[in-house]
Residue, then its C-alpha position, 0 to 999 in steps of 0.5 A: x534519530x535512527x527510529x525516525x529514519x526507520x519510521x520514514x522508510x516504512x512509511x515510504x514503502x506503505x505509500x509505495x506499495x499502495x500505489x502499486x496495488x492501484x495499478x495492478x490489473x483485475x486479474x493480478x488482484x484476483x490472483x492475489x485474492x484481492x478485490x478492487x474494493x479492497x485495494x481502494x480501501x487500503x490505497x485511501x489510508x494515509x501513509x503513517x497508518x499501518 
């Protein structure tokens, strides 16, 4: 049960982080060394995929 809860929390964090990346400006992404295309590719991943 503990492992399942941990996995679920990790999956939620991945989902949330991917949504936050999508909301960043081009300047923010450039500062992080990311392109909009990289962010889109990451955001398209299902929440269970690392």
